[in-house]
KELUMVEX-463787 format. One record per residue: x, y, z of N, C-alpha, C, O in turn. Coordinates in steps of 0.05 Angstrom, whole numbers, plus 5000, padded with zeros to 4 digits. Layout:
XYZXYZXYZXYZ...
This chain:
572202575317573402705290571402765272572002935255569202675271567202755248566403075253566203245235566203125280565303385289567803585281567503805271570103485284572303675278572303715244572703935234571803495232571603535200569603735188570003875168566703725205564803865197565204185210563904375201566804195227567304485241569404625217568904855209571804475206572804515185571604645162572204865152569704445153567704495133566304805134566004935113565604885160564205085166566105295163565305505154568605285170570805515163571905525141573905645137570405375119570905405092573805285088575105405071574905075099577004925088576304745067574104635065577804715053577404565028577604265034578904185053576104085018575703805028578303625029578603425043580703735008582903615010584703635036586003455047584303905042585603985068584503885091586103855110582003815094580903695115581703405114582403295135581803275094582702975092586102925100587102715108587203155094590203155100590703185129592403045141589003395143589003415169588703195186590203125204586203055176585202825191587302595191587802475212588702535163590602395164593302445181594402255193594202675183596002735202595902725229597802665244593202785238592802725267592502435270593902345289591202275256591301995262593501835263593701655279595601905242598501805247600501945263602801885262599502145278601302255293602102125324604102175337599901945330600801755358599901895378600101795400598702185375597802285399595502235407593702245390594702175437591702155447590002435443589902625458588502385416587302585410584702675428583502885423584002515445581702605471583102715493581802825511585602715493587102865517587903155507589303185487587003375521587203625513590303705516591603785497591203675540593803695545596303565529598403685523595603305523597403145498597703305471599803325458595003415464594703555438596403785439597803855420596303925465597404185469600504115470601904245454601603935485604303875483605003795457607103885447603403615442604303595415605003835397607103845384603004015396603504275385606404385389607904425370607004435414609404515424612004375415614204495414611704115408614003985406614103875377615403675372612704015356612703995332615504105318616604325321616403905302619304035291618604185267620104375262616704135251615904285227614304515233611804485230615204745240613704985251611805095223609705215227612605045201611105135175609804845163608704835141609904675175609204425157606404345164605204475182605004115152602704005153602003935179600004015190603703785190602503665214602903855235601703785256604204115238603904295252601304435252600004465273600404525227597704645221595604455231593604535244595804155226593504035237593204035262591004055273595704005277595803965311594804265320593304255339595204465311594404705315591904745313590704825333590304705287587604695285585704525304583604595315587104275307585504125330585704215357584004185373588104335360588404425396586104655397584604675416585904835371584505055377581504985376579905115389580604765361578604675357577304505390574904485397579404415403578704325427578504545452577204515472579904755447579104955461577005175455577005385467575405125437573305285427574405575419573105785423576705555408577805815394577505805367576705615355578406075354577506115329579905975309582306035312579205825295580905655276582305835259581306055252584505755253586505935234585505855201584105655194586506055185586205945159583405915145581706075152582805745128580405775113580205965091581706155091578805915074578406085050575606255050573406135052575906505047573406645046572106665022573706745004569906625015568406594991567106904989565106975001568607054972567707324966566907264933567907104918564807434929564007424901565907644888566807844900566407574863568207794850566908074839564608074830568108254840566808494837567508624807567008854799568808394792569608474767566808404747565308214750566608604729564408574711565008514682567308554673562708394665563408374639564308564626565908504608563808834630565009054621567609134624568909234606568609084652571509134655573108944645575309034637572608684643573808464627574108504597576108434585572008624586572008624558573708854551575008844531573709064566575409334561578109234564579709364551579109054576581709014576582908814558585108714560581108744538582008544513583008744492582008974490585308644475586608814452585408764428585608934409584108514426583008474396580008454396578808404417578908484373576008424366575308134377573408094393577107904367576107704372576207604404574507454413578207684417578307664447576007754459574707594472574708044458572808184467570407994460569007934479569907894436567707664425567407464445565507434459569607344445570007114461569707114489568506934501570707354503569807384531566707414533565407264548565607614519563107704520561207444513559107424525562107234494560607034491560506824515558506704522563406814528563006574549561506654575560406504590561806964577560407094602557207044597555606944613556507144571553407184568552106924558549906884567553206744541552006544533552506294549550706134555555206264556556005994570556406054601557505874614555506284614555106334637557206284656556806214679560006334645562506344656562506624679560806804678564606604698564706884708566707044691568106934674566807294694568507464677571607414679573307454661571907344701574807284708575807044693577807054679574006814698574806554684575206574656577106464646573206734638572906774617574806914604575706824582575807144613578507254611580807064611582607094594580906874630583206734632583106494613585306404606580606374601580606204581581506334555583006214539580606544552581106724525584106704522585106604501585806804545588606794545589906554545592006504533588506374560590306104559589905904530591405724523587406014518587305864491589105944471589205834449590606144478592706224461595006054462596306024441595605944482598105794492598705534477596905414464600905474478601205204465600804924481602004854502598904784467597704564484600204354493599904184510602504414478604804164488605704234516607004084530604904474524606304574547604004594571604204744591602204454566599504474584600104264609599204034609601704374629601904204650599704134666599503894672597804324674595804304688593104254672591004304684592904184650590504164630589104424633586704424631590804704637588804944633588405004606586205114601590004954587590305004557587504864547585604984535587604584556585204394548582704514553581004534535582304614579579204684592579104924577576804914567580205114569579805334556579105264524577305384513580605094512580005054489577004884486575404914468576904724506573904624506571804774514569504714507572305004530570605194533569805354507567605454504571705374489571505584470571005394442571305494420570405194443570505004418568205054403568305004379565605164417563505204400562905474391561005544377565005654402565005944390565405944359566805804344563506164353564006234320563106544321561006654327565606624312565206934313563307024291562407254292562906914278560707044254557807024265556207184258557206824281555106814290554606914322552407004328556306894338555907014366557707274370559407294387557107444353558907704356556207934366556708174369554207844369552408044376552808134410552607984429553608394410554308524437552108704443551808884426550208714463548108884470549309094485548009304482551309114501552409274520553609504504555709464492552409724504553509974483556510044482558010074462557210054511560010104518561809894504563709984490561409624508563009444497562509464469564509474455560409474457559809534427562009704416563709654399561509904430563410164415566110094419567510134399567409984443570009904441570409694427572709684418568909464419569209284396569809364371571509274356567909584364568409754341570809894337571809894315571810004356573710184359576810034357578910164356576609754358578909594352579309554320577609544302582109524318582309464283581809174281582209014298580809134255580208864242582608664250582608424243
């Protein structure tokens, strides 16, 4: 089972998905050392779109040395600081995004999301996104952190109304 877990990790499955799959396989009652029993269990699953079906299918393919389905591809974002800053509507938003990317080392997409989320009502914060955005921006002071060195972003910043 440890080799199956490490194989799933190589295929970029998240740790929580790996734990759920192993849990489903262990509670399934199927002899996991018998390839035929596992294959029969995949074909007999009642929930064709459920978690136990996906766990059994992944384990069946693992036993056959076939390519595993799913997993996350980790691709770096092609979005740049300039792209994100030019999408903002106010000077304050441009300055906040630029500050988060340049000084706090957030990715451009995360910085834009945090600037947008910080405007939301904290009372409607179901997943603590507004809280994370507020914490990320708590040290921001527009008077101090408004030095923009990119000429395109600086011109865009200056063209926005006060």
